[in-house]
C-alpha atoms as one frame of an Amber mdcrd trajectory, in Angstrom:
protein
-207.052  40.185  44.413-204.414  39.611  41.757-205.162  36.293  40.055-201.546
  35.097  40.497-201.618  35.875  44.225-204.882  33.963  44.515-203.295  30.948
  42.833-200.272  31.021  45.098-202.488  31.250  48.157-204.568  28.294  47.041
-201.481  26.147  46.437-200.021  27.065  49.831-203.206  26.134  51.743-203.956
  22.967  49.820-203.427  19.456  51.182-200.373  17.578  49.813-202.580  15.513
  47.473-204.255  18.575  45.989-200.938  20.369  45.751-199.518  17.424  43.748
-202.433  17.566  41.336-202.131  21.335  40.908-198.404  21.303  40.305-198.996
  18.882  37.455-201.193  21.436  35.684-198.378  23.518  34.127-197.125  20.343
  32.419-200.534  19.870  30.889-200.585  23.526  29.801-197.086  23.083  28.369
-198.241  19.993  26.486-201.230  21.926  25.108-198.965  24.727  23.923-196.615
  22.216  22.316-199.479  20.519  20.556-200.803  23.886  19.307-197.346  24.746
  17.983-196.987  21.364  16.261-200.461  21.635  14.685-199.785  25.205  13.560
-196.486  24.183  11.937-198.099  21.095  10.334-200.806  23.249   8.710-198.153
  25.737   7.507-196.098  22.949   5.977-199.161  21.488   4.281-200.044  24.967
   2.955-196.533  25.378   1.523-196.390  21.833   0.088-199.644  22.380  -1.844
-198.138  25.359  -3.657-194.890  23.753  -4.812-194.111  23.292  -8.480-195.807
  26.328 -10.101-192.536  27.328 -11.824-192.911  30.889 -13.134-195.666  33.329
 -13.876-196.486  36.822 -15.176-199.442  38.964 -14.111-201.013  42.302 -14.927
-202.601  44.134 -12.034-204.056  47.397 -10.935-203.072  48.904  -7.573-205.729
  51.220  -6.181-204.696  53.492  -3.322-207.431  55.111  -1.200-206.815  57.783
   1.420-208.872  58.298   4.552-211.256  60.621   2.604-211.915  57.961  -0.007
-209.920  59.679  -2.755-208.307  57.205  -5.152-205.219  56.899  -7.334-204.743
  53.948  -9.653-201.493  52.370 -10.846-200.965  49.763 -13.563-198.294  47.198
 -12.735-196.789  43.965 -14.006-195.546  41.227 -11.727-193.055  38.537 -12.792
-192.420  35.644 -10.427-189.977  32.732 -10.374-190.048  29.752  -8.035-186.642
  28.834  -6.608-185.944  25.309  -5.355-184.676  25.127  -1.733-184.941  28.880
  -1.237-187.436  31.726  -1.356-188.971  32.891  -4.645-187.927  35.812  -6.835
-190.236  38.618  -7.919-190.009  41.651 -10.217-192.697  44.344 -10.025-192.822
  46.953 -12.827-194.944  50.111 -12.752-196.365  51.135 -16.137-198.873  53.895
 -15.223-199.310  56.712 -14.344-196.496  58.819 -15.687-195.040  59.801 -12.254
-194.211  56.144 -11.424-193.732  54.760 -14.961-190.544  52.730 -15.179-190.190
  52.220 -11.437-189.179  48.621 -10.761-188.878  46.524  -7.616-186.831  43.360
  -7.390-187.230  40.911  -4.488-185.199  37.811  -3.618-186.888  35.953  -0.807
-184.716  33.645   1.255-185.226  30.945   3.868-181.942  31.069   5.799-180.935
  34.726   5.550-182.534  38.171   5.167-184.384  38.894   1.911-182.691  41.034
  -0.679-184.633  43.921  -2.226-183.835  46.641  -4.756-185.873  49.556  -6.086
-185.109  51.316  -9.375-186.157  54.966  -9.466-186.169  56.265 -13.072-186.242
  59.955 -12.076-182.894  59.434 -10.279-181.701  56.760 -12.755-180.328  54.695
  -9.973-180.957  51.443  -8.057-181.608  51.739  -4.359-181.119  48.735  -2.107
-183.714  48.340   0.642-181.986  47.677   3.963-183.373  44.881   6.123-184.057
  47.286   8.948-186.202  49.418   6.628-188.397  46.700   5.163-191.299  47.639
   7.474-191.708  50.878   5.501-194.552  51.413   2.983-194.060  49.989  -0.496
-194.544  52.773  -3.091-196.876  54.742  -0.844-199.270  51.784  -0.480-200.510
  50.071   2.687-198.294  47.070   1.831-194.871  47.054   3.491-191.698  45.919
   1.728-191.737  42.748   3.823-195.273  41.969   2.587-193.875  41.637  -0.910
-191.799  38.530  -0.041-192.902  34.958  -0.577-194.307  32.873   2.293-191.481
  30.822   3.805-191.765  28.516   6.837-188.459  29.624   8.300-189.674  33.239
   8.648-192.176  32.390  11.420-193.035  30.347  14.453-196.593  28.974  14.332
-199.368  28.312  16.819-202.763  26.856  16.066-205.469  28.929  17.745-208.893
  27.599  16.758-211.354  26.671  14.050-213.664  29.485  13.048-216.171  30.408
  10.320-215.269  33.588   8.435-217.668  34.959   5.841-219.366  31.552   5.614
-216.030  29.689   5.161-214.743  27.250   7.804-211.142  28.209   8.605-208.131
  27.182  10.593-206.904  30.243  12.542-203.128  30.193  12.991-200.819  32.719
  14.702-197.537  33.496  12.897-194.790  35.253  14.830-191.963  36.659  12.593
-188.468  35.442  13.465-186.781  38.515  11.911-185.848  41.099  14.479-186.434
  43.873  11.902-189.975  42.833  11.100-192.555  45.580  11.537-194.970  43.055
  13.076-195.120  41.297  16.411-197.549  38.727  15.099-199.919  37.867  12.267
-203.234  36.042  12.658-204.074  34.006   9.534-207.434  32.497   8.471-206.997
  29.501   6.083-209.950  27.595   4.678-209.927  24.030   5.944-210.489  22.498
   2.491-207.706  24.037   0.375-205.699  26.018   2.978-206.191  29.215   0.959
-205.587  32.386   2.905-208.829  34.213   3.544-207.650  36.947   5.878-204.534
  38.101   7.712-204.385  40.478  10.658-201.077  42.310  11.195-200.104  43.596
  14.649-197.514  46.383  14.999-194.572  46.581  17.337-196.832  47.893  20.089
-198.930  44.728  19.662-201.884  46.766  18.350-203.904  45.780  15.269-202.373
  47.622  12.377-203.783  46.170   9.141-206.079  43.489   7.750-205.465  41.800
   4.421-208.443  40.106   2.735-208.339  37.683  -0.189-211.226  37.125  -2.600
-212.182  35.812  -6.056-209.934  32.772  -6.054-209.237  30.977  -9.354-207.628
  27.580  -9.985-204.636  27.383 -12.348-203.009  24.298 -13.813-205.624  22.214
 -11.923-203.609  22.717  -8.713-202.693  26.248  -7.792-205.173  28.695  -6.284
-204.623  32.443  -6.700-206.799  35.268  -5.385-207.687  37.925  -7.974-208.352
  40.589  -5.382-206.226  41.493  -2.314-207.437  44.278  -0.074-205.179  45.729
   2.617-206.901  48.040   5.112-204.882  50.112   7.597-206.968  50.545  10.747
-204.693  53.231  12.196-204.635  55.750   9.357-207.877  54.886   7.509-206.120
  54.185   4.214-206.395  51.086   2.004-204.779  49.451  -1.011-206.456  47.039
  -3.412-204.547  44.789  -5.796-206.731  43.439  -8.640-205.367  40.880 -11.077
-206.612  41.284 -14.626-204.370  38.638 -16.264-202.246  35.785 -14.880-200.200
  33.357 -16.995-197.951  30.481 -15.963-195.005  28.852 -17.755-194.053  31.988
 -19.674-190.371  31.003 -20.034-188.892  33.187 -17.303-185.497  32.109 -16.006
-183.081  33.274 -13.331-181.548  35.622 -15.879-184.717  37.691 -15.863-184.241
  38.515 -12.161-181.057  40.482 -11.765-180.436  43.789 -10.077-178.345  44.887
 -13.058-181.413  44.555 -15.356-183.711  46.771 -13.228-182.955  49.923 -15.155
-183.644  48.185 -18.458-187.045  46.693 -17.745-189.726  47.294 -20.326
């Protein structure tokens, strides 16, 4: 018998005292859901608060793309980042190698109260292409990262629910569900594992618009910078549906390099070096 039909039948046949007790149950469930949402949001706020004040940074990274047969292609990239007070961060990604992508540059303005702004400079065409909000679920430069994955973590982009505490790879974690608020997101939800000590992301599961598991992002080799800010040297994104993966490996990361807002402008994309 359908479980909902069974429940209705039980309520109909119950005595008035039992019926009164049972009708109070949804309120308890509602309270539990509210508490889970409040705890999830509180953890997300704490996570965000711990990472405020880093200022600006520059990194050198390799991006390794693997197809379903295990064949690899490697790209050398630079990433410049700028923290923005009361809004999302800004990022500039520059491809240095190999020759077929050399000079390609990607500029991202993350926002809290409006859609992110993104531009891609294609040197072969010598033009800047703006990435439309409805297209941000597409693959970034042929990798398993989507354009929306390249934005900074902002509280306003999600609703949160605390799910459970769980040990992952020997690390005790909070497990939190994030549901994107953007109607153009390529994801219906994300499940995030954060270690309970530092709230560092350990793993993220991404579910597609059909609510099926699409990708898993793993973080490893964390290092502490400026005695406060944790950064993972290795990010591995595995696509479970096509068998491909992308690994981002940081070889150098420096903070306080003097970057300013003037270094993040769509007009400068074609002149990056």
